[in-house]
C-alpha positions in Angstrom: 5.5 -0.9 16.4 3.9 -1.9 19.7 0.6 -3.4 20.6 -0.8 -4.5 23.9 -3.0 -7.4 24.8 -3.9 -9.8 27.6 -2.4 -13.2 28.2 -4.6 -16.2 28.3 -2.1 -18.8 29.7 -0.1 -19.2 32.9 0.5 -15.4 33.0 -3.2 -14.7 32.5 -3.1 -11.5 34.6 -0.1 -10.0 32.9 -0.3 -7.8 29.8 1.8 -8.4 26.8 3.4 -6.2 24.2 4.0 -7.0 20.5 7.1 -5.5 18.8 9.0 -5.7 15.6 12.8 -5.7 15.7 15.2 -5.7 12.6 17.5 -8.9 12.6 21.1 -8.4 11.4 23.5 -10.8 9.8 20.9 -13.5 8.6 22.2 -15.3 5.5 19.4 -17.8 4.8 16.2 -19.3 5.8 17.9 -21.6 8.2 19.3 -18.6 10.0 15.8 -17.3 10.4 14.7 -20.5 11.9 17.6 -20.5 14.4 16.8 -16.9 15.5 13.1 -17.9 15.9 14.0 -20.9 18.2 16.5 -18.9 20.2 13.9 -16.2 21.0 11.0 -18.8 21.4 12.9 -20.6 24.3 13.2 -17.4 26.3 10.9 -17.0 29.4 8.2 -14.4 28.9 8.0 -14.9 25.2 4.5 -15.7 24.1 4.6 -15.6 20.3 7.5 -15.3 17.9 8.0 -15.2 14.1 11.1 -14.4 12.0 10.6 -13.3 8.4 13.8 -13.9 6.4 12.6 -11.8 3.4 12.0 -8.7 5.6 14.8 -9.6 8.1 12.3 -8.8 11.0 11.6 -10.4 14.3 8.0 -10.2 15.3 7.7 -11.0 19.1 4.9 -10.8 21.7 6.3 -10.9 25.2 5.6 -10.0 28.9 7.7 -6.9 29.6 7.7 -7.8 33.4 9.4 -11.0 32.6 11.7 -10.2 29.6 13.1 -7.0 28.0 14.4 -6.1 24.5 18.0 -6.3 25.9 17.4 -9.9 27.0 16.0 -10.7 23.4 19.2 -9.1 21.9 21.4 -11.2 24.2 19.5 -14.4 23.1 19.8 -13.5 19.4 23.6 -12.7 19.9 24.1 -16.1 21.4 22.6 -17.7 18.4 25.2 -15.8 16.3 23.1 -12.8 14.9 22.3 -9.2 15.7 19.2 -7.3 16.7 18.4 -3.6 16.4 16.4 -2.7 19.5 16.8 1.2 19.5 13.6 2.7 18.6 14.8 6.3 18.2 15.5 6.9 14.5 15.3 3.1 14.0 14.4 3.4 10.3 17.4 5.8 9.6 19.8 3.5 11.6 18.6 0.4 9.7 18.7 2.2 6.3 22.4 3.1 7.1 23.3 -0.4 8.1 21.7 -1.9 4.9 23.4 0.8 2.8 26.8 0.0 4.2 26.3 -3.8 4.0 25.1 -3.5 0.4 28.1 -1.4 -0.6 30.5 -3.8 1.2 28.8 -6.8 -0.6 29.0 -5.0 -3.9 32.7 -4.3 -3.5 33.4 -7.8 -2.6 31.4 -9.3 -5.5 33.0 -7.1 -8.1 36.6 -7.7 -6.7 35.9 -11.4 -6.5 34.7 -11.5 -10.1 37.9 -9.6 -11.1 40.3 -12.1 -9.4 38.2 -15.1 -10.5 38.0 -14.4 -14.2 41.7 -15.1 -15.0 41.6 -18.2 -12.7 38.6 -19.7 -14.8 40.4 -18.7 -18.1 43.7 -20.5 -17.0 41.7 -23.5 -15.6 39.7 -24.0 -18.8 42.1 -23.0 -21.6 45.7 -22.2 -20.5 46.7 -25.1 -18.0 49.8 -25.7 -20.1 51.4 -22.4 -19.3 54.3 -22.4 -16.7 53.3 -22.0 -13.1 49.6 -22.3 -14.0 48.8 -23.9 -10.6 50.8 -21.4 -8.7 49.2 -18.4 -10.5 45.7 -19.7 -9.8 46.6 -20.4 -6.2 47.9 -16.8 -5.7 44.7 -15.3 -7.3 42.4 -17.7 -5.5 43.7 -17.0 -2.0 42.2 -13.5 -1.6 38.9 -14.6 -3.1 38.5 -17.5 -0.7 39.9 -16.0 2.5 39.2 -12.2 2.1 36.3 -11.7 -0.2 34.6 -14.9 1.0 35.8 -14.7 4.6 32.3 -14.0 6.0 31.2 -17.5 4.9 33.9 -19.1 6.9 33.5 -16.9 10.1 29.8 -17.4 10.1 30.2 -21.1 9.5 32.7 -21.3 12.5 30.3 -19.4 14.7 27.6 -21.8 13.9 29.7 -24.8 14.2 30.7 -23.7 17.8 26.9 -23.8 18.5 26.6 -27.2 16.8 24.3 -25.8 14.1 24.7 -25.3 10.3 23.4 -22.8 7.8 23.8 -21.9 4.2 27.2 -20.4 5.1 28.4 -23.8 6.2 27.6 -25.3 2.8 29.5 -22.5 1.0 32.5 -22.6 3.4 32.8 -26.4 3.2 32.5 -26.6 -0.6 34.9 -23.8 -1.4 37.2 -24.6 1.4 37.5 -28.3 0.4 38.0 -27.4 -3.2 40.7 -24.8 -2.3 42.6 -27.1 0.2 42.4 -30.1 -2.2 43.9 -27.9 -5.0 46.7 -26.6 -2.7 47.6 -30.2 -1.8 47.7 -31.2 -5.5 49.9 -28.2 -6.3 52.4 -28.9 -3.6 52.3 -32.8 -3.7 51.4 -33.6 -7.3 53.6 -36.6 -7.2 51.4 -38.2 -4.5 48.6 -38.9 -7.1 50.9 -39.6 -10.0 52.6 -42.4 -8.1 49.1 -44.0 -7.8 48.4 -43.5 -11.4 45.9 -40.7 -11.0 46.3 -37.3 -12.7 46.4 -34.5 -10.0 43.7 -32.0 -10.9 43.4 -28.6 -9.2 39.9 -27.0 -8.6 40.9 -23.4 -7.8 38.4 -22.1 -10.4 35.6 -24.1 -8.7 36.5 -22.5 -5.2 36.6 -19.0 -6.8 33.4 -19.4 -8.8 31.4 -20.7 -5.9 32.4 -17.6 -3.7 31.9 -15.3 -6.7 28.5 -16.6 -7.7 27.2 -16.8 -4.2 28.3 -13.1 -3.6 26.7 -12.0 -7.0 23.5 -14.0 -6.1 23.3 -12.3 -2.7 23.9 -8.9 -4.3 21.1 -9.4 -6.8 18.9 -10.9 -4.1 19.3 -7.9 -1.7 18.6 -5.5 -4.5 15.4 -7.4 -5.5 14.3 -7.8 -1.8 14.7 -4.0 -1.5 12.1 -3.5 -4.2 9.7 -5.9 -2.6 9.2 -3.5 0.3 9.0 -0.4 -1.9 5.3 0.2 -1.0 6.3 0.6 2.7 9.2 3.0 1.8 6.9 5.1 -0.3 4.3 5.3 2.6 7.0 6.3 5.1 8.3 8.9 2.6 4.8 10.5 2.6 5.3 11.8 6.2 6.4 15.5 6.1 9.0 16.5 8.8 7.6 19.9 9.7 4.3 21.9 9.5 3.2 25.5 9.7 0.9 26.1 12.6 -1.4 29.1 12.9 -1.0 30.7 16.3 -2.8 33.7 17.9 -3.2 36.9 15.8 -2.6 34.8 12.6 1.0 34.1 13.5 2.6 31.3 11.4 5.0 29.2 13.3 7.0 26.2 11.7 7.2 23.2 14.1 8.2 19.5 13.8 5.4 17.2 13.0 5.8 15.3 16.3 4.9 18.5 18.2 1.5 18.8 16.5 -1.4 18.3 19.0 -5.1 17.7 18.4 -6.9 21.1 17.8 -3.9 22.8 16.2 -4.8 24.8 13.0 -2.3 24.1 10.3 -1.7 26.1 7.0 -1.1 23.9 3.9 0.6 25.6 0.9 0.5 24.5 -2.8 2.5 21.3 -3.3 2.9 20.5 0.4 2.1 17.2 2.0 -0.6 17.1 4.6 1.0 16.1 8.0 -1.9 14.8 10.1 -5.7 14.0 9.8 -8.2 16.8 10.2 -10.9 18.8 8.6 -10.8 22.0 6.5 -11.6 25.2 8.4 -10.7 27.8 5.9 -10.1 27.9 2.1 -10.3 25.1 -0.4 -8.0 23.1 -2.7 -7.7 19.9 -4.7 -5.8 17.1 -2.9 -4.0 14.1 -4.4 -5.4 11.2 -2.5 -3.9 8.4 -4.7 -1.9 7.0 -1.6 -5.3 6.2 -0.1 -7.3 5.2 -3.1 -4.8 4.3 -5.8 -6.8 6.8 -8.0 -4.8 9.6 -9.6 -7.7 12.1 -10.0 -7.4 15.0 -7.2 -10.4 15.4 -4.9 -11.9 18.9 -4.1 -11.7 19.6 -0.3 -13.8 22.5 1.1 -15.0 23.6 4.5 -15.5 20.7 6.9 -14.2 18.1 4.4 -11.8 15.6 5.9 -8.1 15.6 4.9 -5.5 12.9 5.6 -1.8 12.7 6.5 0.3 11.8 3.5 -2.0 13.2 0.8 -0.6 16.1 -1.4 -2.1 19.5 -1.8 -2.3 20.7 -5.4 -2.6 24.5 -6.2 -4.7 26.2 -3.5 -3.9 27.0 0.1 -6.1 26.2 3.2 -6.2 25.9 6.9 -7.3 22.7 8.6 -7.8 21.6 12.3 -5.8 18.6 13.5 -8.1 15.8 14.5 -5.8 12.8 14.7 -2.0 13.1 15.2 1.0 10.8 15.6 0.3 7.1 15.5 -3.6 7.8 15.4 -3.4 9.2 11.8 -4.7 7.1 8.9 -1.2 7.0 7.3 0.4 5.9 10.6 -2.2 3.1 10.9 -1.6 2.1 7.2 2.3 2.0 7.8 1.8 -0.1 10.9 -0.7 -2.5 9.2 1.7 -2.9 6.2 4.6 -3.6 8.6 2.6 -6.1 10.6 1.2 -7.8 7.5 4.5 -8.0 5.7 6.1 -9.7 8.7 3.3 -12.2 9.1 3.4 -15.8 7.7 0.9 -17.5 5.4 -0.1 -21.0 6.4 1.8 -22.4 3.5 5.1 -21.1 4.9 4.9 -23.4 7.9 5.9 -26.3 5.8 8.8 -24.4 4.0 10.1 -23.2 7.5 10.3 -26.7 8.9 12.1 -27.9 5.8 14.5 -25.0 5.8 15.4 -25.8 9.4 16.5 -29.3 8.7 17.6 -28.6 5.1 21.4 -28.0 5.8 22.1 -31.1 7.9 20.3 -33.3 5.3 22.3 -31.8 2.5 25.5 -32.3 4.4 24.6 -36.0 5.0 23.9 -36.4 1.3 27.3 -34.9 0.3 29.2 -37.2 2.6 27.2 -40.2 1.4 27.9 -39.3 -2.2 31.7 -39.1 -1.5 31.6 -42.5 0.3 29.7 -44.2 -2.5 31.9 -42.8 -5.2 35.1 -43.8 -3.1 33.8 -47.4 -2.8 32.5 -48.0 -6.3 34.2 -45.4 -8.5 37.4 -47.2 -9.3 40.7 -45.3 -9.9 38.7 -42.0 -10.3 36.5 -42.7 -7.3 38.2 -40.3 -4.9 38.3 -37.4 -7.4 34.8 -37.9 -8.6 33.6 -38.4 -4.9 35.2 -35.2 -3.9 33.7 -33.2 -6.8 30.3 -34.7 -6.1 30.5 -33.8 -2.4 31.5 -30.2 -3.2 28.8 -29.9 -5.9 26.1 -31.2 -3.6 27.1 -28.7 -1.0 27.1 -25.8 -3.6 23.9 -26.6 -5.5 21.6 -26.9 -2.4 19.7 -23.8 -1.7 17.5 -23.3 1.3 17.2 -19.6 0.5 14.9 -20.2 -2.4 12.6 -22.1 0.0 12.9 -19.4 2.7 12.1 -16.6 0.1 9.3 -18.4 -1.8 6.4 -17.3 0.5 7.5 -14.0 2.2 8.7 -12.2 -0.9 5.3 -12.8 -2.6 3.4 -11.8 0.6 5.4 -8.6 0.8 4.9 -7.6 -2.8 1.2 -8.5 -2.7 0.4 -6.7 0.5 2.4 -3.7 -0.8 0.6 -3.7 -4.0 -2.7 -3.8 -2.1 -1.7 -0.7 0.0 -0.8 1.2 -3.1 -4.3 0.5 -4.5 -6.1 1.5 -1.2 -6.5 -2.1 0.1 -5.0 -2.7 3.5 -4.5 -6.3 4.4 -3.8 -7.1 8.1 -1.9 -10.3 7.6 -0.8 -13.0 5.2 -3.5 -15.5 6.2 -6.2 -12.8 5.2 -4.5 -12.3 1.8 -4.6 -16.0 1.3 -8.1 -16.6 2.3 -9.6 -13.8 0.2 -9.4 -16.0 -3.0 -11.6 -18.7 -1.3 -14.6 -16.5 -0.4 -17.8 -17.6 -2.1 -20.3 -15.5 -0.1 -20.2 -11.9 1.0 -22.4 -10.0 3.4 -22.7 -6.2 2.9 -24.1 -3.8 5.4 -26.3 -1.1 3.7 -25.6 2.2 5.3 -22.0 3.4 4.6 -21.1 0.3 2.6 -23.5 0.1 -0.3 -24.8 3.7 0.4 -22.7 6.9 1.0 -23.4 6.8 4.7 -24.3 10.5 4.6 -28.1 10.4 5.2 -30.1 13.6 4.7 -33.7 14.5 5.7 -35.9 14.9 2.5 -39.4 15.2 4.0 -41.2 15.4 7.4 -44.8 14.2 7.4 -47.3 15.0 10.2 -45.1 17.3 12.3 -46.8 20.7 12.7 -46.0 21.7 16.4 -42.7 23.6 17.1 -42.6 22.0 20.6 -42.6 18.4 18.9 -39.6 19.6 16.8 -37.8 20.4 20.1 -38.7 17.0 21.6 -37.2 15.2 18.6 -34.2 17.4 18.6 -33.6 16.9 22.3 -33.9 13.1 21.9 -31.8 12.7 18.8 -29.0 15.1 20.1 -28.3 12.3 22.7 -28.2 9.6 20.0 -25.0 8.6 18.1 -26.8 7.0 15.1 -26.0 8.5 11.7 -29.7 9.0 11.1 -30.1 10.9 14.3 -27.2 13.1 13.2 -29.0 13.8 9.9 -32.3 14.8 11.8 -30.4 17.1 14.2 -28.6 18.7 11.3 -31.9 19.3 9.4 -33.7 20.8 12.4 -31.0 23.2 13.1 -30.1 24.6 16.5 -33.2 24.5 18.7 -33.6 25.0 22.5 -32.8 21.6 24.2 -35.5 20.2 26.6 -34.3 18.2 29.6 -34.6 14.5 28.9 -35.2 12.0 31.7 -34.8 8.2 31.6 -33.1 8.4 28.2 -32.5 4.9 26.6 -30.8 4.0 23.3 -32.3 0.7 22.0 -29.8 -1.0 19.7 -31.1 -1.4 16.1 -34.4 0.3 16.9 -34.1 3.9 18.2 -34.3 5.9 21.3 -36.7 6.5 24.2 -37.0 9.3 26.8 -39.2 11.3 29.1 -39.8 15.0 28.5 -42.1 17.2 30.6 -43.6 14.1 32.1 -44.5 12.4 28.9 -42.6 9.4 27.2 -41.5 9.8 23.6 -40.0 7.4 21.1 -38.0 8.2 18.0 -37.0 5.1 15.8 -38.1 2.4 13.4 -41.5 0.7 13.1 -40.3 -2.3 15.2 -39.7 0.0 18.1 -43.3 1.3 17.9 -44.7 -2.3 17.5 -42.9 -3.5 20.6 -44.4 -0.7 22.6 -47.9 -1.3 21.1 -48.1 2.2 19.6 -50.8 2.8 17.1 -50.0 4.2 13.6 -52.7 6.1 11.7 -53.5 4.6 8.2 -52.8 7.8 6.4 -49.2 8.0 8.0 -48.7 4.3 7.3 -49.6 4.6 3.5 -47.4 7.7 3.1 -44.4 5.8 4.8 -44.9 2.9 2.4 -44.8 5.3 -0.6 -41.6 7.0 0.8 -39.9 3.5 1.3 -40.4 2.7 -2.4 -38.3 5.7 -3.2 -35.4 4.1 -1.2 -36.0 6.5 1.7 -36.1 5.4 5.4 -39.0 6.6 7.6 -37.9 7.4 11.1 -41.1 7.5 13.4 -41.8 10.0 16.2 -44.4 8.8 18.7 -45.6 9.3 22.3 -46.6 6.3 24.5 -49.8 5.7 22.6 -49.8 7.1 19.0 -47.3 7.8 16.1 -47.2 11.5 15.7 -45.1 11.9 12.6 -42.3 10.4 10.5 -39.1 11.9 9.0 -38.1 10.6 5.5 -34.3 10.1 5.2 -32.4 9.3 2.0 -28.9 7.8 1.8 -27.6 7.9 -1.8 -26.4 4.7 -3.2 -22.5 4.8 -4.0 -21.7 4.9 -7.7 -19.3 1.9 -7.3 -22.0 -0.3 -5.5 -23.7 -1.7 -8.6 -20.4 -2.3 -10.4 -18.9 -4.0 -7.4 -21.9 -6.3 -6.9 -21.8 -7.5 -10.5 -18.0 -8.0 -10.4 -18.3 -10.1 -7.2 -21.2 -12.2 -8.8 -18.9 -12.7 -12.0 -16.3 -14.2 -9.6 -18.8 -16.7 -8.3 -19.4 -14.9 -5.0 -23.0 -14.8 -3.7 -23.9 -11.3 -2.4 -26.1 -10.7 0.6 -27.3 -7.4 2.1 -28.1 -7.2 5.7 -29.6 -4.0 7.2 -31.5 -2.8 10.3 -33.6 -0.7 7.8 -37.2 -1.6 7.0 -38.2 -4.2 4.4 -39.4 -1.8 1.7 -36.2 0.4 1.6 -34.0 -2.7 1.7 -35.8 -4.2 -1.2 -35.4 -1.0 -3.3 -31.6 -0.7 -2.5 -31.2 -4.5 -3.4 -33.1 -4.0 -6.7 -31.0 -1.0 -7.7 -27.7 -2.6 -6.9 -28.5 -6.1 -8.4 -28.4 -8.0 -5.0 -30.6 -11.1 -5.1 -30.4 -12.0 -1.3 -31.2 -9.5 1.5 -32.5 -9.4 5.0 -34.1 -6.3 6.6 -34.9 -5.1 10.2 -31.9 -7.0 11.6 -30.3 -6.3 14.9 -26.4 -6.7 15.3 -26.7 -10.1 16.9 -29.0 -11.3 14.1 -26.4 -10.3 11.5 -23.9 -12.4 13.3 -26.3 -15.4 13.4 -26.9 -15.0 9.7 -23.1 -15.1 9.1 -22.9 -18.2 11.3 -25.7 -20.0 9.3 -23.9 -19.3 6.0 -20.7 -20.8 7.5 -22.6 -23.9 8.6 -23.7 -24.4 5.0 -20.0 -24.6 4.1 -19.6 -21.1 2.8 -16.4 -19.0 3.1 -17.9 -15.8 4.2 -16.6 -12.3 3.9 -18.4 -9.4 5.8 -18.0 -5.8 4.7 -19.2 -3.0 7.1 -18.3 0.4 8.6 -20.2 0.8 11.9 -19.8 -0.4 15.5 -23.0 -2.4 15.0 -21.0 -4.4 12.3 -18.1 -5.3 14.5 -19.6 -8.6 15.9 -20.5 -9.9 12.4 -16.9 -8.8 11.2 -15.4 -10.9 14.0 -17.5 -13.9 13.0 -16.6 -13.7 9.3 -13.9 -15.8 7.7 -12.7 -12.6 6.0 -13.7 -9.2 7.6 -13.6 -6.1 5.5 -13.9 -2.6 7.0 -14.8 0.4 5.0 -12.3 3.1 5.8 -14.8 5.8 6.3 -16.3 3.9 9.2 -15.6 3.5 13.0 -12.3 2.7 14.4 -13.9 -0.3 16.1 -14.9 -1.8 12.9 -11.5 -1.2 11.3 -9.7 -2.7 14.3 -12.0 -5.8 14.0 -11.5 -6.3 10.4 -8.7 -8.3 8.6 -8.9 -6.0 5.5 -9.7 -2.3 5.2 -10.8 -0.5 2.0 -9.4 2.9 2.8 -11.8 5.2 0.9 -14.9 2.9 1.1 -14.9 2.1 -2.7 -16.6 -1.4 -3.0 -14.9 -2.2 -6.3 -11.8 -2.6 -4.3 -13.2 -5.9 -2.9 -13.1 -7.8 -6.2 -9.7 -6.2 -6.8 -8.6 -7.8 -3.4 -10.0 -11.1 -4.5 -7.9 -10.9 -7.7 -4.8 -9.8 -5.7 -5.3 -12.8 -3.5 -5.6 -15.2 -6.4 -2.6 -13.7 -8.1 -0.4 -13.7 -4.9 -1.2 -17.3 -4.0 -0.5 -18.4 -7.5 2.9 -16.8 -7.4 3.6 -18.4 -3.9 2.7 -21.8 -5.3 5.0 -21.2 -8.4 7.8 -20.1 -6.0 7.5 -23.1 -3.7 7.2 -25.5 -6.6 10.4 -24.0 -8.2 12.3 -24.1 -4.9 11.3 -27.7 -4.2 11.8 -29.0 -7.7 15.2 -27.1 -8.1 16.5 -28.9 -5.0 15.0 -32.2 -5.6 16.3 -32.4 -9.1 19.6 -30.5 -8.5 20.9 -32.4 -5.5 20.8 -36.0 -7.1 22.3 -34.7 -10.3 25.2 -33.1 -8.3 25.7 -36.3 -6.5 26.3 -38.0 -9.8 23.0 -39.8 -10.4 23.3 -39.4 -14.2 26.9 -40.6 -14.4 26.3 -44.4 -14.8 23.7 -43.7 -17.6 25.1 -40.7 -19.4 28.6 -40.2 -18.1 27.6 -36.7 -16.9 29.0 -35.1 -13.8 27.9 -31.6 -12.9 30.6 -29.0 -12.8 30.8 -27.2 -9.4 30.9 -23.8 -11.3 27.6 -24.5 -12.9 26.2 -25.6 -9.6 27.3 -22.4 -8.0 25.6 -20.4 -10.7 22.4 -22.4 -10.5 22.2 -22.0 -6.7 22.5 -18.2 -7.0 20.0 -18.1 -9.8 17.4 -20.0 -7.8 17.0 -17.4 -5.1 17.0 -14.6 -7.7 14.4 -16.3 -9.8 12.0 -16.7 -6.8 12.4 -13.0 -5.9 12.0 -11.9 -9.4 8.9 -14.0 -9.9 7.4 -12.4 -6.8 8.2 -8.9 -8.3 5.8 -9.7 -11.2 3.0 -8.8 -8.8 4.0 -5.2 -8.9 3.0 -4.9 -12.6 -0.2 -6.8 -12.4 
């Protein structure tokens, strides 16, 4: 949960770390705002964000200036807790949440048990002897024992001159209780003034009970919103069987596995780390990566990933990536980061939540004063009820939960379907894209080029020259040529040069040779014989790429390389076009090959023979035309264009650099996941808007009605009990609405 970076402010020469800490004892969105402000004001803190839905503090800070212990102290002073221990953090947090949920459940059930007879007496049996005293006796444990956390939290915040949702609940239930006790003990005080002395014990009880039940339902629903992350964490096995010398099998903890270890995987076992098969074969369930339930056959040299599940066969594989470098670890980290991030729309709701409670408190006092001055003989009673009801019905929690719960569920749903979304902003922008730029190799095609033909190469020495030059290159086409030629003696290469987007150049036995595309030959004024040129044009029409081999004067031969188009490419292109997205293909390959690929996949706009910087310029031109541009690529040469894009999409089979540069990753390189991501974005943003609308409207309508706005016209005054139920329901409704994303 830690990332490093470089500061670009007064501490420009100091590195920063980014960490995520669980926050304890937050009760509402106002609490989250206070924790955020408390941490932001600390020296050495660069960036801070508190997510109420996930109860996480995401902070970037300078470790030389401030430590996690200092952050803990700052949060404690604000009246909350922070979990900074990293060893078994997930288990510790789960245990805390389990205990808190159990305690909340007991309190809610007991409160309901005690409140029910009070409500019955208050509504139907007020005439029985000692009715007030019985209700008083039953209400006291509800208010001061089951509801004690509201009062203690409110007192803590009052000492810090701040208010939260607990302040509203404590004031409303406390005033109702104390007023009822006064009326029970001194009923004659009101009778002497011609006013009937009502008691409101049932209101105090129901306020506490409904808020406790609402919090219970809210916690249960919030637990479901992060189910995707819990599932991913649950995919990590605790131990593995490692093959030692003399075929000895030793079981060790996963954290002790190192790169190069050979691991035995038995039927039904989860794969612990990333690697490639060295012996045996089996079908692997990779649904956690792709969202597709059909098992995939894995044989010699095929890659396997941590968290995937072996089916019936047994096999050995060599560990390639372990610990935090595995695909599963990166997925978990990305989901954690993205669930904690804030969408732009949340900035408004956060600001409102921060000032919400003081405004509500002001409205409640104003309601009481207006009723007292203009309500006649019942002015005091109606004013008191209105003040209590306003305090009860106001709900900043609904505002605080509106965006993050939808983001959590949306990002979790994406992860389940093989779409990794880096942050909330990326999820929000995906629905706006109207142009997408696709790389050819590895994005539209399989990215596994193979040599199909070699034209003009008759000399074994020339094969050695090509092999020696391409062995030094890291390009996928070079890898295909080396694989095709087999193991040949390597000749010493002098003055080797890799020319980006064009090929390689080197000197062997005193002669200069080139291996690359036609542009490389043209720039070096190398002649190509007409017979070779015409053959190359025919090869290009078959969607094959000619790679030229030449000396300093003439082209000697060319190698035809084919890269199969992915089965999903044509479907994905048509789906994107149906969504109103213009599809562009950019490639460093030659014109004829690019044209054939575009024709077969249904792409209307393409550019061939482009260098990495030209791809970036092309994206910039589209943006200047007002386009919201997505770029999908898988190679190092795509990273600059990915960085320039409004939405960058990395294909999971590609380079780590491309994945790190991207805001979204398609884990198994299935292009149809891109239109799925657009649909998910549209659906999530729609849910966010519904949640924000409901939260605003609920408070805008509920608070004036609670204050008695309808009384002069209809004679209606809202009962505090109904207000308590409505307040609890508002938060549960918002979370429940977000959970609809799980089934869509």
